[in-house]
C-alpha positions as CSV (number, residue, x, y, z in Angstrom):
1,M,4.7,10.7,15.1
2,T,6.3,13.0,13.2
3,D,4.9,16.0,11.6
4,H,6.3,15.3,8.2
5,T,4.2,18.4,6.9
6,T,6.5,21.4,8.1
7,E,9.4,19.1,6.6
8,H,8.5,18.6,3.7
9,E,5.9,19.7,0.6
10,V,2.7,17.7,0.8
11,A,1.5,16.1,-2.2
12,D,-1.9,16.6,-2.2
13,F,-3.8,14.4,-4.6
14,D,-7.8,15.4,-3.0
15,A,-6.8,19.4,-4.3
16,F,-5.1,17.3,-7.3
17,F,-8.3,15.5,-8.5
18,A,-10.9,18.3,-7.4
19,E,-8.5,20.7,-10.1
20,H,-8.8,18.0,-13.0
21,A,-12.2,16.2,-11.7
22,E,-13.7,14.3,-14.7
23,P,-17.5,14.2,-15.3
24,R,-19.1,11.7,-13.4
25,F,-21.8,10.2,-15.7
26,G,-21.9,9.6,-19.2
27,A,-23.3,6.8,-21.8
28,V,-26.9,5.7,-21.1
29,L,-28.0,2.0,-21.7
30,R,-31.4,1.0,-21.1
31,L,-31.9,-2.8,-20.6
32,Y,-35.5,-4.3,-19.0
33,R,-37.4,-1.1,-19.3
34,R,-34.4,0.5,-16.4
35,E,-31.7,3.1,-17.4
36,Y,-28.4,2.6,-16.4
37,V,-26.0,5.3,-16.1
38,L,-22.4,4.7,-17.1
39,P,-19.5,6.9,-15.6
40,T,-17.3,8.5,-17.1
41,S,-14.6,6.0,-16.7
42,L,-14.5,2.8,-15.1
43,P,-14.5,2.0,-11.6
44,L,-11.4,0.4,-9.7
45,L,-13.7,-1.9,-8.1
46,F,-14.4,-3.1,-11.6
47,T,-11.1,-3.5,-13.1
48,L,-10.0,-5.6,-10.0
49,Q,-13.0,-7.9,-10.7
50,M,-12.8,-8.2,-14.0
51,E,-9.2,-10.3,-13.7
52,R,-11.1,-12.6,-10.9
53,V,-14.1,-13.0,-12.6
54,K,-13.2,-14.2,-16.0
55,D,-12.5,-17.1,-15.1
56,S,-14.6,-17.4,-12.0
57,D,-18.3,-19.3,-12.0
58,N,-19.0,-18.0,-8.9
59,P,-22.0,-15.8,-9.5
60,D,-20.9,-13.6,-6.2
61,D,-18.5,-12.7,-8.5
62,I,-20.0,-11.1,-11.1
63,R,-22.7,-9.7,-8.6
64,R,-19.5,-7.5,-7.3
65,L,-18.3,-6.7,-10.6
66,L,-21.7,-5.5,-11.5
67,S,-22.8,-3.8,-8.6
68,S,-19.8,-1.2,-9.6
69,L,-21.6,-0.3,-12.4
70,F,-25.2,-0.9,-12.5
71,G,-25.9,-1.2,-8.9
72,P,-25.9,-4.3,-6.4
73,A,-29.4,-5.6,-7.8
74,A,-28.5,-5.8,-11.2
75,L,-27.6,-9.4,-11.6
76,D,-30.7,-10.6,-10.0
77,E,-32.6,-8.4,-11.8
78,W,-31.8,-9.7,-15.0
79,A,-31.6,-13.2,-14.4
80,E,-34.9,-12.7,-13.4
81,H,-35.6,-11.6,-16.6
82,G,-34.2,-14.3,-18.6
83,M,-30.5,-12.7,-19.3
84,T,-28.5,-15.3,-21.4
85,D,-24.6,-15.8,-20.7
86,R,-24.1,-14.2,-24.1
87,Q,-26.2,-11.1,-23.5
88,L,-24.2,-10.0,-20.2
89,G,-20.9,-11.0,-21.8
90,V,-22.0,-7.6,-25.1
91,V,-23.7,-5.7,-21.9
92,L,-20.0,-6.3,-20.0
93,V,-18.5,-5.4,-23.5
94,W,-20.6,-2.7,-24.8
95,A,-20.6,-1.2,-20.8
96,A,-16.6,-1.2,-20.7
97,A,-16.1,0.3,-24.1
98,N,-18.8,3.0,-23.3
99,A,-17.8,4.3,-20.1
100,R,-14.2,5.1,-21.4
101,E,-15.6,7.1,-24.4
102,P,-19.3,7.1,-24.9
103,G,-20.6,6.1,-28.5
104,C,-17.4,4.4,-29.7
105,L,-18.9,1.0,-29.7
106,S,-22.3,-0.7,-31.0
107,M,-24.4,-2.8,-29.7
108,R,-23.5,-4.7,-32.4
109,E,-20.1,-4.2,-32.9
110,A,-20.3,-5.5,-28.9
111,A,-21.9,-8.5,-29.8
112,E,-19.4,-9.2,-33.1
113,L,-16.9,-8.6,-30.2
114,Y,-18.2,-10.8,-27.7
115,D,-18.2,-13.7,-30.3
116,E,-14.6,-13.3,-31.2
117,R,-13.8,-13.7,-27.6
118,E,-15.8,-16.5,-27.3
119,A,-14.6,-18.1,-30.2
120,D,-11.3,-17.5,-29.3
121,R,-11.6,-19.0,-25.9
122,E,-13.4,-22.7,-27.6
123,G,-10.4,-24.3,-27.7
124,D,-8.9,-23.3,-24.0
125,E,-8.9,-26.1,-21.6
126,G,-9.8,-26.3,-17.8
127,K,-12.0,-22.9,-18.2
128,A,-14.7,-22.8,-15.6
129,P,-18.3,-22.9,-17.3
130,R,-19.9,-19.8,-17.6
131,P,-23.1,-18.9,-15.6
132,T,-26.1,-19.0,-16.6
133,P,-29.4,-17.5,-15.5
134,A,-30.4,-20.9,-13.3
135,T,-26.9,-20.7,-11.9
136,I,-27.1,-17.0,-10.9
137,R,-30.3,-18.3,-9.5
138,A,-29.4,-20.2,-7.4
139,G,-26.4,-19.1,-6.0
140,S,-28.5,-15.8,-5.1
141,G,-30.9,-17.7,-2.7
142,K,-33.7,-16.3,-4.6
143,Q,-36.5,-19.3,-5.5
144,S,-37.3,-19.3,-9.2
């Protein structure tokens, strides 16, 4: 392998990102007596998984999406508390907005936005059913 560092200047993104580091933690939400601290920008994994999950009814897809923001056990914990698919959607809308800009969207506004999006989707054919706490628990391997 040729040593290109002597021939050309190296674009050092490690140094660049270190100089322009953003605060790592932002808005805090409390859910089922536990606090979650959101990052100040959405992790790449969350952004990539969001596209995959939007049409999926596989609990493992949703679990991977949530783990990048809330930790690997969040989905199972929330399902055990009886979270509904609407509640999950509202939390995701709120978290996605407030990770970017804390305080920019209230819980009520997140719920309204979620409901509007769901109403727009009702006419879509071929849409996979939304996961429910029962399908989430069934997919997790845990017994009720």
